[in-house]
C-alpha positions in Angstrom: 0.0 0.0 0.0 2.9 2.4 0.8 4.3 1.9 -2.7 0.9 2.7 -4.3 0.6 5.9 -2.3 4.2 7.0 -2.9 3.8 6.2 -6.7 0.6 8.3 -6.8 2.6 11.2 -5.3 5.2 10.6 -8.0 2.8 10.8 -10.9 1.2 13.9 -9.4 4.7 15.5 -9.2 4.2 16.1 -5.4 8.0 16.0 -4.9 8.2 17.8 -1.5 5.3 15.7 -0.1 6.9 12.5 -1.4 10.3 13.5 0.1 8.8 14.3 3.6 6.8 11.1 3.6 9.8 8.9 2.8 11.9 10.7 5.4 9.1 10.1 7.9 9.0 6.4 7.0 12.8 6.2 7.4 12.6 7.7 10.9 9.7 5.6 12.1 10.5 2.2 10.6 13.0 -0.1 12.3 14.1 -1.7 9.0 16.0 -0.1 6.2 13.8 1.2 3.4 13.5 -1.1 0.4 15.2 -0.2 -2.9 12.0 0.9 -4.7 11.1 3.3 -1.9 14.6 4.8 -1.9 14.2 5.2 -5.7 11.0 7.1 -5.1 12.9 9.3 -2.6 15.6 9.9 -5.2 12.8 10.9 -7.6 11.5 13.4 -5.1 14.9 15.0 -4.7 15.7 14.9 -8.4 12.3 16.3 -9.3 13.2 19.3 -7.1 16.5 19.6 -8.8 18.3 18.9 -5.6 21.9 17.6 -6.2 21.7 15.1 -3.2 19.2 13.2 -5.3 22.1 12.2 -7.6 23.8 10.6 -4.6 20.7 8.7 -3.6 20.2 7.7 -7.2 23.7 6.3 -7.4 23.2 4.3 -4.2 19.9 2.9 -5.5 21.5 2.0 -8.9 24.1 -0.1 -7.1 21.5 -2.1 -5.4 18.7 -2.1 -8.1 20.9 -3.7 -10.8 18.5 -4.1 -13.7 15.1 -3.9 -12.0 13.0 -2.1 -14.6 10.4 -0.4 -12.3 13.1 1.0 -10.1 15.1 2.2 -13.1 12.0 3.8 -14.5 11.5 5.8 -11.3 15.1 7.1 -11.5 14.8 7.9 -15.2 11.6 9.8 -14.5 13.3 11.8 -11.7 16.3 12.7 -13.9 13.9 13.7 -16.7 11.8 15.9 -14.4 14.7 17.6 -12.7 16.5 20.5 -14.2 20.1 21.8 -14.0 21.4 18.7 -12.3 25.1 18.0 -12.7 25.4 16.1 -16.0 21.7 15.5 -15.9 21.3 15.0 -19.6 24.3 12.7 -19.8 23.1 10.7 -16.8 19.6 10.4 -18.4 21.2 9.2 -21.6 23.3 6.6 -19.8 20.4 5.3 -17.6 18.1 5.0 -20.6 20.7 2.7 -22.3 20.8 0.2 -19.4 19.9 -3.2 -20.6 16.6 -3.5 -18.6 15.4 -0.2 -20.2 17.0 -0.2 -23.6 15.7 -3.6 -24.7 12.0 -2.8 -24.0 10.3 -6.1 -24.8 13.5 -7.9 -25.2 14.1 -7.2 -28.9 17.1 -5.0 -28.3 15.6 -2.3 -30.4 14.5 0.1 -27.7 10.7 -0.4 -27.9 9.6 1.2 -24.7 7.9 4.5 -25.7 8.4 5.9 -22.2 12.1 5.3 -22.2 12.3 6.7 -25.7 10.4 9.8 -24.5 12.8 10.3 -21.6 15.8 9.7 -24.0 14.4 12.4 -26.3 14.4 14.8 -23.3 18.0 14.2 -22.7 18.9 14.7 -26.4 17.0 18.0 -26.4 19.0 19.2 -23.5 22.1 18.4 -25.5 20.8 20.2 -28.6 20.8 16.9 -30.5 17.5 17.6 -32.3 17.6 15.2 -35.2 18.4 12.3 -32.8 15.7 13.5 -30.5 13.2 13.6 -33.4 14.2 10.0 -34.3 13.6 8.8 -30.7 10.2 10.4 -30.6 9.2 9.0 -33.9 10.3 5.5 -32.7 8.3 6.0 -29.5 5.2 6.9 -31.5 5.8 3.9 -33.7 6.0 1.6 -30.7 2.5 2.5 -29.5 -0.2 0.0 -30.5 -2.9 1.4 -32.7 -5.5 3.3 -30.7 -3.3 3.6 -27.6 -3.8 7.2 -26.5 -2.2 6.8 -23.0 0.9 8.7 -23.9 0.3 9.6 -27.6 -0.5 13.3 -26.8 2.7 13.7 -24.7 4.7 12.3 -27.6 3.1 14.5 -30.2 3.5 17.5 -28.0 7.2 16.6 -27.5 7.6 16.2 -31.3 6.2 19.7 -31.8 8.6 21.1 -29.2 11.5 19.4 -30.9 10.6 20.9 -34.3 10.2 24.3 -32.8 13.5 24.2 -30.9 15.3 22.8 -34.0 13.9 25.5 -36.1 15.1 28.2 -33.6 18.5 26.6 -33.3 19.0 26.3 -37.1 18.0 30.0 -37.6 20.2 31.5 -34.9 23.0 33.7 -36.1 26.3 32.8 -34.4 27.3 36.5 -34.2 24.0 37.8 -32.9 23.7 39.0 -29.3 20.9 40.5 -27.4 22.2 44.0 -27.8 22.5 43.5 -31.6 26.2 44.0 -31.4 28.4 41.1 -32.5 30.6 39.7 -29.7 
């Protein structure tokens, strides 16, 4: 039941509440917190762009090995957090872990959520063409009629195209004051 409630907080992006609840659990429980709960704690910290979330994430990764649900929680936290030290690079590395990269076991990266998060990392790195490819693969992985994440993927695709268009039309000598640097 605790995992269900904590996961609900995760999907509602209630990061401070999730953080406080896990900290309270850690104080009141006589046993160490399980790996998944600690991953949710890392999500709460990462989602608030708190650098200590990276430390918790690294500790969880050591124990989680290739547990897909735990890795998804960490991937989600990295994706949601901003301005984390090497956040995009960490997101890219985590999305390539075997349990996430293989999706259904085909080795082709068929999990649309992982591809969506991968695209977020690529956008942060200004790798728009690769990002567009990841989103197009994610859309292609959805079964016909599956609207669960389709709107998110289409919105991300629109953002990619807009960002790529802005990036390609920037003048390298232009500044805000209009005077070349």
